[in-house]
C-alpha positions in Angstrom: -40.4 -18.4 -13.9 -42.8 -16.0 -12.1 -42.5 -12.3 -10.7 -41.2 -11.4 -7.2 -43.9 -9.9 -5.4 -42.1 -8.6 -2.6 -42.0 -9.5 1.1 -43.8 -11.4 3.1 -45.7 -12.1 -0.2 -43.0 -14.1 -1.9 -42.6 -17.0 -3.1 -40.0 -19.5 -2.1 -40.3 -21.8 -4.9 -39.9 -18.9 -7.6 -37.0 -17.3 -9.1 -36.0 -14.4 -11.5 -34.1 -16.4 -14.5 -30.9 -14.7 -15.1 -31.5 -14.4 -18.7 -34.8 -12.3 -17.9 -32.8 -9.3 -16.8 -29.7 -9.5 -18.6 -31.3 -7.0 -21.3 -30.7 -7.8 -24.9 -30.2 -11.3 -26.1 -26.9 -12.6 -25.7 -25.2 -14.7 -28.5 -24.2 -18.3 -27.1 -20.6 -17.8 -25.6 -17.5 -20.2 -27.4 -16.0 -23.0 -25.3 -13.9 -21.5 -22.3 -10.8 -22.9 -23.8 -10.7 -20.7 -26.6 -11.1 -17.3 -24.8 -8.2 -15.2 -24.5 -7.7 -13.5 -21.3 -4.9 -11.1 -22.6 -7.8 -9.9 -25.4 -9.5 -7.6 -22.5 -8.5 -5.2 -20.2 -5.8 -6.3 -17.4 -8.0 -5.9 -14.4 -8.8 -8.3 -10.8 -11.8 -8.8 -12.4 -11.3 -9.5 -16.1 -8.7 -12.5 -15.0 -11.3 -13.4 -12.2 -14.1 -14.4 -15.0 -10.9 -15.6 -17.2 -10.2 -18.6 -14.6 -12.4 -20.9 -13.0 -9.4 -21.2 -10.2 -9.1 -17.8 -8.9 -11.7 -15.8 -7.3 -11.1 -11.8 -6.8 -10.2 -12.6 -3.2 -7.0 -14.7 -3.8 -6.3 -12.1 -6.8 -6.3 -9.4 -4.5 -4.4 -10.8 -1.9 -1.5 -12.3 -4.2 -1.4 -8.5 -5.9 -0.7 -7.2 -2.4 2.3 -10.0 -1.6 3.8 -9.1 -5.0 3.3 -5.0 -4.0 5.2 -6.1 -0.7 8.2 -7.6 -2.9 8.4 -4.7 -4.8 6.4 -5.4 -7.9 4.3 -3.0 -9.9 0.4 -3.3 -10.0 0.6 -3.3 -13.6 4.1 -6.1 -13.5 1.4 -8.1 -10.5 -1.7 -8.1 -12.8 1.0 -9.6 -15.2 2.2 -12.5 -13.3 -1.7 -13.9 -12.3 -2.4 -13.3 -16.2 0.1 -15.4 -16.7 -0.7 -18.2 -14.4 -4.2 -18.1 -14.9 -3.7 -18.7 -18.6 -1.2 -21.4 -17.7 -3.3 -22.9 -15.6 -6.2 -23.1 -17.3 -3.9 -24.6 -20.8 -2.1 -27.0 -18.5 0.9 -26.1 -20.3 3.8 -23.2 -19.1 6.1 -21.8 -16.3 3.1 -21.5 -14.2 1.2 -25.5 -14.9 4.6 -26.6 -12.8 2.8 -28.1 -9.3 4.3 -26.2 -6.5 4.7 -22.7 -8.4 2.3 -19.3 -7.9 2.1 -15.9 -9.0 4.4 -15.2 -6.3 7.6 -18.0 -6.7 7.2 -16.6 -10.1 7.7 -12.9 -9.5 11.0 -14.5 -7.7 11.8 -16.3 -10.5 11.4 -13.8 -13.4 13.1 -11.3 -11.4 16.5 -13.7 -12.0 15.1 -14.6 -15.4 13.9 -17.2 -15.2 10.5 -17.1 -17.7 9.7 -20.5 -19.2 9.7 -24.2 -18.3 13.2 -24.3 -20.9 14.8 -21.7 -18.2 13.4 -23.4 -15.2 14.7 -27.1 -16.2 18.0 -25.6 -17.0 18.7 -24.5 -13.2 20.7 -26.5 -10.5 19.1 -26.6 -7.4 21.8 -25.1 -5.2 21.0 -21.6 -8.7 17.7 -22.2 -7.7 18.1 -22.2 -3.4 20.3 -19.0 -4.2 17.0 -17.1 -5.6 15.7 -14.7 -3.2 12.2 -15.6 -1.8 11.9 -19.0 -3.2 12.2 -21.3 -0.4 14.5 -24.4 -0.2 12.0 -26.7 0.7 10.4 -26.2 -2.4 13.2 -26.1 -4.6 13.5 -30.1 -5.7 9.9 -31.0 -5.6 9.4 -27.6 -8.1 12.5 -29.0 -10.3 10.9 -32.8 -10.3 7.6 -31.5 -11.5 8.9 -29.9 -13.6 10.8 -32.4 -15.0 8.0 -34.8 -15.0 6.1 -32.2 -17.5 9.0 -32.0 -19.5 9.9 -36.0 -20.3 5.8 -36.3 -20.2 4.7 -33.7 -21.9 1.8 -33.7 -20.0 0.8 -30.3 -18.7 -0.6 -30.8 -15.2 -4.1 -29.9 -14.5 -5.2 -27.1 -12.4 -7.7 -29.1 -11.3 -5.4 -31.4 -9.4 -2.7 -29.1 -8.3 -3.6 -26.2 -7.1 -5.1 -25.1 -3.9 -5.0 -21.0 -3.4 -3.4 -19.7 -0.6 -3.2 -16.1 1.0 0.4 -15.4 -0.2 1.5 -18.0 -3.0 -1.4 -19.9 -4.7 0.7 -22.7 -4.2 -0.2 -26.9 -5.0 -2.4 -29.1 -3.2 -3.5 -32.4 -4.4 -5.9 -35.4 -2.2 -6.2 -38.7 -2.4 -8.3 -41.0 -4.2 -9.4 -41.8 -1.0 -10.9 -38.6 0.1 -11.9 -38.5 -3.4 -14.0 -41.9 -3.2 -15.4 -40.4 0.0 -16.9 -37.3 -1.3 -19.5 -39.3 -3.6 -22.0 -39.8 -0.9 -24.0 -36.3 -1.2 -26.6 -36.0 -3.5 -26.3 -36.0 -7.0 -26.9 -32.3 -7.4 -24.6 -31.4 -4.2 -27.5 -30.2 -2.1 -28.3 -31.2 1.6 -31.6 -30.9 2.8 -31.8 -28.9 5.5 -32.8 -31.6 7.8 -29.9 -33.4 7.3 -27.7 -31.0 8.1 -25.5 -31.7 10.9 -24.1 -29.6 13.8 -20.9 -29.5 16.5 -18.9 -32.9 16.4 -20.8 -34.7 14.6 -19.7 -33.2 11.3 -17.7 -35.1 8.9 -14.2 -34.6 8.8 -11.3 -35.5 6.0 -7.7 -35.3 7.3 -5.4 -33.4 4.2 -1.8 -32.8 3.8 -1.4 -34.2 7.0 -4.1 -31.9 8.7 -7.6 -32.3 9.5 -10.5 -30.3 7.7 -14.0 -30.7 9.6 -17.1 -29.7 7.9 -18.0 -25.9 9.5 -20.8 -23.3 8.0 -18.2 -20.6 7.6 -16.7 -22.2 4.7 -19.7 -23.4 3.4 -21.5 -20.3 3.6 -18.5 -18.5 2.2 -18.8 -20.9 -0.6 -22.8 -20.5 -1.6 -22.3 -17.0 -1.4 -19.4 -17.7 -3.8 -21.2 -19.1 -6.5 -24.2 -16.8 -6.2 -21.5 -13.9 -7.1 -19.9 -15.6 -9.7 -23.0 -16.4 -11.5 -24.3 -12.4 -10.9 -20.8 -11.2 -12.5 -20.6 -13.6 -15.3 -24.0 -12.3 -16.2 -22.6 -8.4 -15.8 -19.7 -9.4 -18.1 -21.9 -11.1 -20.8 -21.5 -8.7 -24.2 -24.6 -7.6 -25.1 -26.3 -7.1 -21.6 -28.0 -4.2 -20.7 -26.0 -4.3 -17.4 -23.3 -1.4 -16.7 -20.8 -2.6 -13.6 -20.6 1.0 -12.9 -23.9 1.8 -12.1 -25.0 1.9 -8.6 -28.4 2.2 -9.1 -29.0 -0.8 -10.7 -30.8 -3.3 -8.2 -28.2 -5.4 -10.8 -25.5 -4.3 -9.7 -25.9 -3.3 -5.7 -26.7 -7.4 -5.7 -23.1 -8.2 -6.6 -21.5 -5.2 -4.6 -23.4 -6.4 -1.7 -22.5 -10.0 -2.3 -19.2 -9.3 -2.8 -19.1 -7.5 0.9 -20.6 -10.1 2.5 -17.5 -12.5 1.2 -14.7 -9.8 0.4 -11.6 -9.5 2.1 -11.5 -6.0 2.8 -14.1 -3.1 2.9 -12.5 0.2 4.0 -15.7 2.2 3.8 -17.7 -0.5 6.0 -17.2 -2.7 9.2 -18.2 -5.8 8.5 -15.3 -8.4 8.3 -16.2 -10.8 5.1 -16.4 -14.4 5.2 -13.4 -14.6 3.4 -11.8 -12.5 5.3 -12.8 -14.8 8.2 -11.6 -17.5 6.7 -8.1 -16.3 6.8 -8.1 -15.4 10.4 -10.3 -18.5 12.3 -9.4 -21.6 9.8 -6.0 -23.0 9.5 -6.8 -24.6 6.3 -8.0 -22.3 3.1 -11.1 -22.7 0.8 -9.3 -24.4 -1.8 -8.2 -27.2 0.9 -11.4 -27.3 1.6 -12.9 -27.9 -1.8 -10.3 -30.7 -2.3 -12.0 -32.4 1.2 -15.9 -31.8 -0.1 -15.7 -31.1 -3.3 -14.1 -31.2 -6.9 -11.3 -28.9 -6.3 -13.1 -26.1 -8.3 -16.4 -26.0 -6.0 -17.5 -27.3 -2.7 -20.2 -29.9 -3.7 -20.9 -31.8 -0.3 -22.6 -28.9 2.7 -22.8 -30.5 5.3 -23.2 -27.9 7.7 -25.9 -25.6 6.0 -29.2 -25.5 3.8 -28.4 -25.3 0.0 -30.5 -25.0 -3.1 -29.2 -25.6 -6.4 -30.1 -23.3 -9.6 -33.2 -23.7 -11.5 -32.7 -26.5 -14.8 -33.5 -23.8 -16.6 -31.1 -21.7 -15.4 -28.0 -24.1 -15.6 -28.7 -24.8 -19.2 -28.6 -20.9 -20.5 -25.4 -20.4 -18.2 -23.8 -23.8 -19.7 -24.9 -22.3 -23.3 -24.6 -18.5 -23.2 -21.3 -18.3 -20.8 -18.0 -19.7 -19.9 -19.0 -21.2 -16.4 -18.3 -24.6 -16.5 -20.0 -27.3 -13.8 -23.0 -25.4 -13.5 -24.9 -28.3 -11.6 -22.8 -27.4 -8.7 -23.5 -24.1 -8.5 -26.1 -23.3 -5.2 -27.5 -20.9 -2.9 -27.8 -20.6 0.5 -30.7 -20.4 2.6 -32.0 -18.2 5.3 -31.3 -20.8 8.4 -34.9 -19.3 9.3 -37.2 -21.2 6.9 -35.2 -22.2 4.3 -35.6 -20.4 1.3 -32.5 -19.7 -0.8 -30.8 -16.8 -1.9 -32.5 -15.1 -5.7 -30.9 -16.4 -8.6 -30.9 -12.7 -9.4 -32.5 -9.7 -8.9 -34.4 -7.2 -11.5 -35.9 -4.9 -9.1 -35.4 -2.9 -5.6 -38.3 -5.3 -4.6 -36.6 -8.0 -5.5 -33.2 -7.0 -4.2 -34.8 -6.3 -0.9 -35.9 -9.9 -0.6 -32.5 -11.2 -1.2 -31.2 -8.5 1.8 -34.1 -9.9 4.1 -32.4 -13.1 3.3 -29.0 -12.2 3.4 -29.8 -10.5 7.1 -30.6 -14.1 8.6 -26.9 -15.4 7.8 -24.7 -15.5 10.7 -22.3 -12.8 10.8 -19.8 -15.1 12.2 -20.6 -18.8 11.5 -19.5 -21.1 14.2 -17.0 -23.5 13.9 -17.3 -27.1 15.4 -14.2 -26.0 17.3 -15.2 -23.8 19.1 -17.8 -23.9 22.3 -19.4 -20.1 22.4 -20.3 -18.0 19.0 -22.3 -14.9 18.5 -26.1 -15.1 17.5 -25.2 -11.7 15.9 -26.4 -11.8 11.7 -24.6 -10.3 8.8 -25.9 -6.4 9.5 -27.1 -5.7 6.3 -28.7 -2.6 7.1 -25.8 -0.6 7.8 -23.6 -2.4 5.2 -26.2 -1.7 2.4 -26.0 2.2 3.7 -21.9 2.4 3.7 -21.9 0.9 0.2 -24.3 2.9 -1.3 -24.2 5.9 0.4 -23.6 8.4 -2.2 -26.6 6.8 -4.2 -29.6 9.0 -4.8 -33.2 7.4 -2.5 -35.1 6.7 -4.8 -32.5 3.9 -6.2 -32.0 2.3 -3.0 -34.0 -0.5 -1.2 -35.5 0.8 2.5 -33.6 -1.1 4.8 -34.6 0.1 8.3 -36.6 -3.3 8.4 -33.6 -5.5 7.9 -32.0 -5.1 11.3 -31.4 -8.5 13.0 -31.6 -9.6 16.6 -29.8 -7.3 19.2 -27.0 -7.9 20.5 -27.3 -10.8 23.3 -25.9 -10.6 26.7 -23.8 -13.0 28.5 -24.3 -14.0 32.1 -23.6 -11.7 34.7 -19.8 -11.6 36.1 -18.8 -11.5 39.2 -16.3 -10.9 41.9 -13.6 -8.7 41.4 -13.6 -8.3 38.2 -17.0 -6.8 37.5 -16.6 -4.5 40.6 -14.0 -2.7 38.7 -15.9 -1.9 36.3 -17.8 1.2 36.5 -22.0 0.8 36.8 -23.5 4.5 37.2 -22.1 7.6 35.4 -20.8 8.9 38.6 -18.7 5.6 39.0 -17.9 6.3 35.2 -16.9 9.6 35.4 -14.7 9.1 38.6 -13.3 6.0 36.8 -12.7 8.4 34.0 -10.6 11.3 35.8 -8.4 8.4 37.6 -7.6 6.2 34.6 -8.3 7.6 31.6 -10.4 6.9 29.2 -12.8 3.6 28.7 -12.5 3.5 25.1 -10.4 0.3 23.5 -8.1 0.1 20.6 -8.6 -2.5 18.3 -6.4 -3.8 15.2 -5.5 -7.2 13.2 -2.0 -8.0 12.8 -0.8 -9.2 9.6 2.3 -11.4 8.7 5.1 -10.2 5.9 5.5 -12.4 3.2 8.3 -14.2 4.2 7.5 -15.2 7.4 5.9 -18.6 8.3 3.3 -16.8 10.1 0.3 -17.1 8.1 -3.0 -16.2 10.2 -3.6 -12.8 11.4 -4.1 -12.0 14.5 -6.1 -9.5 16.8 -4.9 -7.6 19.5 -6.9 -5.3 21.4 -5.3 -2.5 23.4 -6.2 0.0 26.3 -4.5 2.9 25.0 -2.0 4.4 22.4 1.5 4.9 23.8 2.5 8.1 22.9 3.4 11.6 24.6 -0.5 12.9 24.3 -2.2 9.6 25.4 -3.0 10.0 29.5 -1.0 6.8 30.7 2.1 7.2 29.0 4.3 8.0 31.5 3.2 5.1 33.6 3.6 3.0 30.5 6.9 3.4 29.8 7.8 3.2 33.8 6.1 -0.2 33.9 7.9 -1.3 30.0 11.4 0.9 30.4 12.1 0.8 33.5 10.5 -2.6 35.1 8.5 0.0 37.7 5.8 -1.4 40.2 3.8 1.7 40.7 2.1 1.5 37.5 0.7 -1.8 37.8 -2.6 0.1 40.1 -2.6 2.4 37.5 -3.3 -0.4 34.9 -5.2 -2.9 37.1 -8.7 -1.8 37.0 -8.2 -0.9 32.9 -7.1 -4.3 32.7 -10.1 -6.0 34.8 -12.5 -3.6 33.3 -11.7 -4.3 29.6 -11.6 -8.7 30.3 -15.0 -7.8 31.9 -16.7 -6.4 29.1 -14.5 -7.7 26.3 -14.2 -11.3 26.3 -16.0 -12.3 29.9 -19.6 -11.5 28.8 -18.8 -12.8 25.2 -20.8 -15.8 23.9 -17.0 -17.2 23.0 -15.3 -19.1 25.9 -12.0 -18.1 26.8 -9.5 -20.3 28.6 -6.0 -19.3 29.9 -4.3 -16.0 29.7 -0.5 -15.6 28.9 2.3 -13.6 29.2 4.6 -12.6 26.5 8.0 -13.3 27.4 10.9 -10.7 27.3 14.3 -10.3 26.0 16.0 -12.5 28.6 16.3 -16.4 28.7 14.2 -17.9 30.7 12.3 -14.5 32.4 9.1 -12.8 32.3 7.6 -9.3 33.0 6.8 -9.8 37.1 4.9 -6.5 36.5 3.0 -8.0 33.5 2.7 -11.1 35.2 0.9 -9.6 38.3 -1.6 -7.5 35.9 -2.7 -10.9 34.0 -3.3 -12.6 37.3 -5.3 -9.7 38.8 -7.2 -9.4 36.0 -8.7 -12.9 35.7 -9.0 -13.1 39.4 -12.0 -15.7 40.7 -13.4 -15.3 37.1 -12.7 -18.9 34.9 -9.9 -17.4 32.9 -6.9 -19.3 34.2 -2.8 -17.7 34.4 -0.8 -20.0 33.1 3.1 -19.0 31.7 2.9 -21.2 28.6 5.7 -19.7 26.5 9.4 -19.2 27.7 12.3 -17.1 26.2 15.3 -20.0 25.2 18.0 -17.6 24.7 18.3 -14.2 25.5 17.8 -11.5 22.6 18.5 -7.9 22.1 15.8 -5.2 23.6 12.8 -4.9 21.1 13.5 -1.1 21.5 16.7 -1.3 20.7 15.5 -2.9 17.1 14.5 -1.6 13.8 11.7 -1.8 12.5 12.6 -4.3 10.0 14.6 -6.2 12.6 11.6 -6.8 14.5 9.9 -7.8 11.1 12.3 -10.5 11.9 11.6 -12.0 14.8 7.9 -13.5 13.3 10.2 -14.7 10.2 11.9 -17.5 12.8 10.2 -17.7 15.7 10.9 -20.8 16.8 14.6 -19.8 17.2 14.9 -18.1 20.7 11.2 -18.8 21.8 9.2 -22.1 22.6 5.7 -23.4 23.7 5.8 -25.2 27.6 2.5 -27.0 26.8 0.6 -28.9 24.3 -3.1 -27.6 24.1 -5.8 -29.2 22.7 -7.8 -26.2 21.1 -8.4 -24.0 24.2 -8.7 -19.9 23.8 -5.4 -18.2 24.8 -5.2 -14.5 25.5 -1.6 -13.6 25.0 -1.0 -10.4 26.7 2.3 -7.6 26.6 2.9 -4.6 27.4 3.6 -2.6 24.0 2.5 -3.5 21.1 4.7 -2.0 17.7 4.9 -3.8 14.5 3.3 -6.8 16.2 6.2 -9.0 15.0 6.6 -10.2 19.3 2.7 -11.7 19.2 2.8 -13.2 15.6 5.5 -15.3 16.7 4.0 -15.8 20.4 0.4 -16.5 18.3 2.0 -19.0 16.4 3.9 -21.1 18.4 0.6 -21.3 20.5 -1.4 -22.2 17.7 1.6 -25.0 16.6 0.7 -26.2 20.4 -3.1 -26.7 19.8 -4.0 -23.2 20.8 -7.6 -23.2 18.8 -7.9 -19.5 18.9 -5.3 -16.8 19.8 -6.2 -13.4 20.6 -3.7 -10.3 21.4 -3.8 -7.7 24.4 -1.9 -5.5 25.2 -1.4 -2.2 27.4 -0.4 0.3 24.4 -0.5 0.5 20.6 2.9 2.6 19.3 1.8 5.0 16.5 4.5 3.7 14.6 2.1 1.6 12.1 -1.0 2.7 10.1 -3.1 4.4 12.4 -5.9 4.3 9.7 -6.0 0.7 10.7 -6.6 1.0 14.0 -10.2 1.3 15.2 -11.2 2.8 18.8 -14.1 1.0 20.5 -16.5 2.7 22.2 -19.5 0.7 22.4 -18.9 -0.3 26.5 -21.5 -3.3 25.8 -19.2 -4.7 22.5 -17.9 -8.3 22.7 -14.8 -9.4 21.5 -16.0 -11.9 19.2 -18.3 -8.7 17.6 -15.4 -6.5 17.4 -13.0 -9.2 15.7 -15.5 -10.4 13.5 -16.1 -6.3 12.4 -19.8 -5.6 14.1 -18.7 -3.2 16.4 
């Protein structure tokens, strides 16, 4: 293997061998089945390295869910570890199809800690256990009895699909498995065979259509590289200290993890893992079932990937616990098909890897999307934020890695454009008349017990609190139904829609108002604002949601009662139309917990909406304000804000 010379002299067909950068000689690892995760320190990383089923992101999400249910961090880690052990060996409580760490925690609190305990409980007693869904009960008991009668454990390869909250079960039909055999033997797809748009293949999985897409495949390909780097770092005998951020090999792992990670509070970019949760109705595990071998994606249709070289595959198989190493791939730059390196050995090597990551799309397009941003992963700012405390002599000079500038959409004309200040004088006058021009953004998360699975991105004009400039007007509109505040909010709403939505590369089809508490009623003030906000634009106002029963006013409910709204969204709400992949802006006056917006967005997606975005006049500062971003850049589009680029 040749030595990397750097950019642009780097030869794409040369790589840094994994074993050339590990340091000391490493003894071959024993078979993975003999490894014991309980013998090592109980951490997210130790569980992830042991389990071929769980990623660090999956584990973090599950631990967060268990913590919400009252488990300590140590207790949550123990449950996830036991899940990993049971699934790895195909025996034990968690090997029962349909059980995950979240349900298992609820069972354990009721005294059910092993398969024998589960077999002795009745259906009615199991249904009575808190947070065990009635729809799960019969299937769980049937599967437990099948395991007991056959003495054959359910393989983790055939029974699991990790979701945000319950790492639950999933299966794939023989017909689907046969369909997957059309891929190349090494699991790669040459760039010349990549497909796009509606020509991408799709499969029906558990009654839902899964279509090949760039987001899932970029996530998986980077996950492959991260998994290999992580495994090498943890091998006994290497000279790599995972805590040493001055080591370019450690920096390589951290930057890969940030590119796909669920949340990095110190950076603005939203990783592919978090995007997958927010933008797709299925999880990556389901995608692996449809386009792979359950553990990995093997059929890449939307992006170009490159396998690990034969020598590296042999070394990994001999020295690590990784299985199916022939399925490991690296994503290629869409500009020149140059793959990410297997490993880095110096800052020059890392610089080359960063240059490739800088060409990958920040917001990979989905086949159902009619418009996308052409922004790439903001590697320069991402790298600088992640390693802000590292001395310059241990860092790559990333100033030259800036991606292309943000493209602007076609000019917008009409009342909305006219309402937007174009000069400094206009802006100052607008600011005096209507308050600040900055906007707020947050992601509203559903509770663990809610049927709503997707988070909702929500924008607001301002805070709804006494010291905000429009507090009195918003109170008069929202609480007292007065018409006078419409004149205050109309130009500000038109300005937001123009700045954030109309100039965006996404297409926005409808704006609809969230119903009030009275059956069959919509706020006339919000309807007028919604209609005026999109006048003479391509966005159509239409009442897509209806209140079917009169309910108590939101402001009269406690925070917990507000959250209950999202647990049963169909109880007093219904969708009035069938949609076909359209993007809907869901408009409301005030967002407190976001439960109402979550309920409405869930019903709209159930009706066929491809994307739902919340829009409100104000955020109540009752939640965590640290999760609310103030967007000051005037030309930052909604899609870039949602992606974490602004």
